[in-house]
N, C-alpha and C positions, 0 to 999 in steps of 0.2 A: 634478534631483532625481527630476523626474517619468520620465525614462527609466531611473533605478536603481530606481525605486517600481515599474515595468514590469517589470522584469527580475527583482526580489524576487516579485513577487505573481503572476507566472506559471512561476516555478520555471526559468528561463531560463540561469541559470548550471547546471544540471543538465545540460541542451541543448548549452552551451558545453563543459563538461567531457567528456562523450560524444563530440561530434564531434573536439574536439583530440585525444581520446585514440584515435579512429580513424585519423585522419592520422598521428600519431607510428606507430602499430601497423602500419600499411603502408609507411610509410617506412624503420624501423628495430624490427623485431618483437622482435628480441632485445634490444636497449636498452630498449624499454618493458617486456617481461616482467620485466626485472631490477627496474625502479622498480616495477612492479605487486607484484611479491613483497615489494619492501622493505617497502611502505606498508600492504600490504593488513590485516595485524592494527589498526593503529592507525585505520586509516578503516572498516574492514566492523565490527570487533569493540568498537571505543571510540568512533568518531564517530558511527557510526548508533544508537547508543543515544539519543541526542538527536533523531533523526529519529522513531525508533520511540515516544518518549515523548510528541511532539506527536500522532502518530496515535492514542496511548492516550488521550490527553488529549479529542480530537474524540470517540472512541467512547463514553466514560466521559460526557462532557457531554451527549451526545446521550439518556441514560438519565433525565437530571434533569428536573424539573417545567420543561414548555415544549419540551423536546427530542423531535428526531424519534422516538427509540425510547423516549419516556415511555410512550406511549399505546399498548398493545399492539394494540388493534384498527385504529389508523391505520399503526401501523408493520408488521402482519403481511404484506401484500402486498409492500412493496419487500423485507422481510427474504426471504419465499420467493422471490422474484425474485433476490436474491443468492445463495441457497443453489441456484437453477438456473444461475445464472451460475457458480457452482465444479463444480457436479457433470458440467455438460454438457460443459464445456471438459476436466475432467478424462478423462471417458468416450472424449470423440473422440481425446485423445491418446492414450490406451492401447489405444484400438482400433489407430491409425496404427502405433505402434512395433510393435504385436503383428505387424500383417500385415506387417509389412517385416521381420520374423524378428529384431529388435533388442529382446528383452526387456532387455538390460541396462539401456537407457534409462527402461524405466518408471520409475524414481526420480524422472524430473523430471516427475510426473503434476502436480505444484501450479503448476509455473510458470505455465500458461495459467490458473490461477484466480484471477490477481492483476488488480486494478482500481486504475489510478494515478488518485487522486480528482483531482488539481491539473488533470492534462491531459485525462481525461475530462471534468471541469467545462467548460474551454474550449472542447473540442470540441460540447458540448450548448449554450453559449450563444452559439457560432458559427451555429446554426441557430435557436434559441429566444429568445424574448423573456425575460428573467430572473424576468419573473412567471409566465409556463409552467408547468402542474403539472408537467413534464416534468424541469423543473430541479431541485426538492425531492427529486423521484424516485427522480432519479440520485443526488444526495448522500445520501439515506438509505440507498437501496441501495450505495453505495460505502461506508460507513462499517459498514455491517453485512459487508462483503465485507473490510475492515480487522479487524474483531473477530474474525472464521471464520480470517483470514489469519495473524493473530498468535498463534491455537490451533494451528493447522497449522504453524507454524514451530517452536513448542514441542515440538509431539507427535511430527510424522515427521520433523524435521530437526535432531534434538538434535547437537551439536558434539564428542561425544565417548561416552562410556560413563555412561547415567545412574546416577547414585547418589541414591536417595530421602533417604536420612540425612545426605547434605552438603548436599542441597537444603535439608532443614528445618531442619538445624544453623545456616546462615547467613541463609536468607530469612523465617525466623519472627522472630528478634531484628530484622532490618531493618524488617519489616512493623510489630511491635509497636513500637519505638522511634519510626516514624514518625505511629504513632496516638497516642502517648505525647505527641509535640512538639506536634501537631494539638490534641490536649485541653488543651495548656499554653500553647494560644494563640501558638505561636512563628511569627511571620510570614514571615521571609527564606525563600524558597525552598532557600538554598546548603545549609543541614543537611540536606535533603531529598535533594538532586540528589546532592550530594560526599558526605555523612553515611552515610544508609541507602542510598542509591543504590549505592555502593561496596561496602557489605555486601551487597547485593543480587547486583552484577557479580560479586564473587568467588563468591558461593555458586552462580550459572550457569555459571560458568567451571569452577568446580572438579567441579560435581555434573552436568555434561555437557549444559545448556541452552545454546542460543545465549546469549549474553552480550550481545548488541545488545538483549535484549528486558528487560535489567535495571531499567531504570524503570517497566515496565508494570505490575507489582503495585504500586509505589510512588505513581505519579500518583494514583489515586483516593484517597490518605490525605494527600494534601495537600490544606491549606485551599482552598475553592474559593466560588464563586456558587454561591448556592441554585437560579437557575434558568438554564435554556440559552438563549441571545439568538440562536442561529443561527450555522452555519458561514459563513465568510467574511463575515461581519457586521463593519464595522470597528469596531462600539462594543466587541467582544471585548476589543480593545489597549489600551481605555481603563478598564476594569475594574479594581479595586484589591485583588482578592482573589491569594493567593500563585499560584496556578495560572496565573491570567492573566498575573501579571507574569511570570512563568517565562516563556510564549509571547511575550509582547510582546520580551523582553530576547534570547528566544534564535531569534526568527524569521530574522532575519539570518544569524547563525552557522550555523543549520542549512541555510540554502541555500547557504552557502560548504561546509559538510560534504556537501551535495549534489555540488556543484562536484567536490570531492574524490573521491566517489564515482564520479562517472561517470569521472572522468579514471583510476583507477585499477582500471575494472573493465570498459568497455566498450572498450578496444583489442581489437579482433580484425582478422585480416585478411580482406579482402573475399572471398577464396576459403573462407572457414570456414562453410560451406553444406553441411548433410547431412541425413538422415531427422530429426533432434532439431529441426532448424529449419523444417521445412515442418510437423512434428507441433505445434509451438509455435504457429505463425501459424494454421494451421488450425483447431486447437482455439480460438483468440481470436477468430478474425473470424468463424467458424461458429459455434462452440460458444456464445460468451456471448450473443449475440442470441436462438440459438434457447432454450437454457435459460431466459433471461430470460422471455422472450415464453411459453414453455409454463408455466413456474412461476406467472407472473404468472395467467393463464388457470385454472390449478388453484387460486390463491388465491381468484380470483373465484368460480369453482364452488362452494369451499367457504363462501362467504358473506363473504369478507374485503372490504374497500371498496378501489376505486380511485378516483382523485381524479377528479372533474367534470372532463371536458373532455379526459382522457388517454386519447387513442385508443392502439389498438393499433398503427397504423403509427408514431406517436410512440415508443410502448415498443420498437418495432423499431429506431428510429433512435437512442435514447438506450443501448440494448442493442448496438449496433456499438460506439458512444462508449466503453461499458463495456470493449470489446476492447482499449483501449491500456491494455497490462500496464507496461511502461516500467520504473520506480522498481522498485517490488516484486518484478516479475517477475524485473527482473535481479539483484535480492539473491538471489531464490529459486534461481538457477542455479548461483550461488556456493556455496550451501548445499546443493544436490543433487548436483555433479559436483567431482571433484577436477580439478585444471589439465590442460589436455589439448587435444586436438582437438574432443571432446563436448562440453566445456564452451564452449569458442570457439564452437562450432556453436548450441549452446542460447542463448548471448549474443544471438547474431544474431538469433536469432528473437525474443528480448525486444525488442531494439532496434527490428526493422521492424515491432515491433507499433505504432509510431507511425503508421505507414501507415493507422490507422484512423480518424485525425483527418480527412483529406481524405476517406476513405469514409464517414465520418458524413455531410459534407454532400451527397456524392452520391447517398447513399441518399435521404436527407429528398427532394431533387429529385424522385428518381424515384419515390416513394412519394407525391410532391406533400404533402406534410405542411405544416400550416397553422403557422406560426411565432408566432401571436398569443399 
């Protein structure tokens, strides 16, 4: 049981799925590609709905009283750092593909903007004690990054021709019904997820937005706790509100979905390395810490607070940790490029971003960061 808990809490099923896919793809690429094509829609467009729903839950709850985003003054610096952690990687990526004479790769600019909350958190707590101010700073930054990432996915990576009329015709009734159910104090989450959620999914699918975002507008309308007690707090799973029960019941299924996501998307030949691979890696490894450091300094220059005890060296370390794009970066690759060599090379860049985990510990040692 403890081993299973360790696997679930640390998203190790995703890693297992990705490694299994890599092995299969390098033993039998055509067989793997047939499998990946067959399950792509079910995994990426339906299964990942629940992953993004849980991400949206964390973002929404962070805006509630007691949440990391509830106080504008407290949240300003990490939010600015998150902006820097997206702007700098995007700029570096675009500069690299431009200098390489491959403007067709520019569509992948958002891939290095992603931060994988779970793995970045693991990297940071491998260096700092959980009570160190770097830990909440990273979590707040990653939540803000998630929120902006959802917007980027919706706006810049539609799944088809966007039809505003179709979106309004489906999404407004979905949201109205969800609000009506909440006002009527309907507590089970099933009508929200599979009722109004299904309407939202249909609207996004027909209206051109990525259907994996279907539950993002529904989550804030579900009955929820009045206060946020903090991300990764075990008490979250014991709260009785509708949104918390949804997270409790779907925590394990979402990890299984992530295994399938890794298995269906991470299979690329080891030879799949190109300009886009190096652009993604450089943008994440260099752009993330630079952008986060620069915008943290800008925030302080503007008079915003920086947590006591959070040195710029510590910010540099957590900036390296934020360079683990992995899950969301991998998803962005599938939204940015069609199947083929470019997509495989972009996926390799997203997968290799996991190297920021040991790089975080190396950076902490080189900078002699105090982990207390």
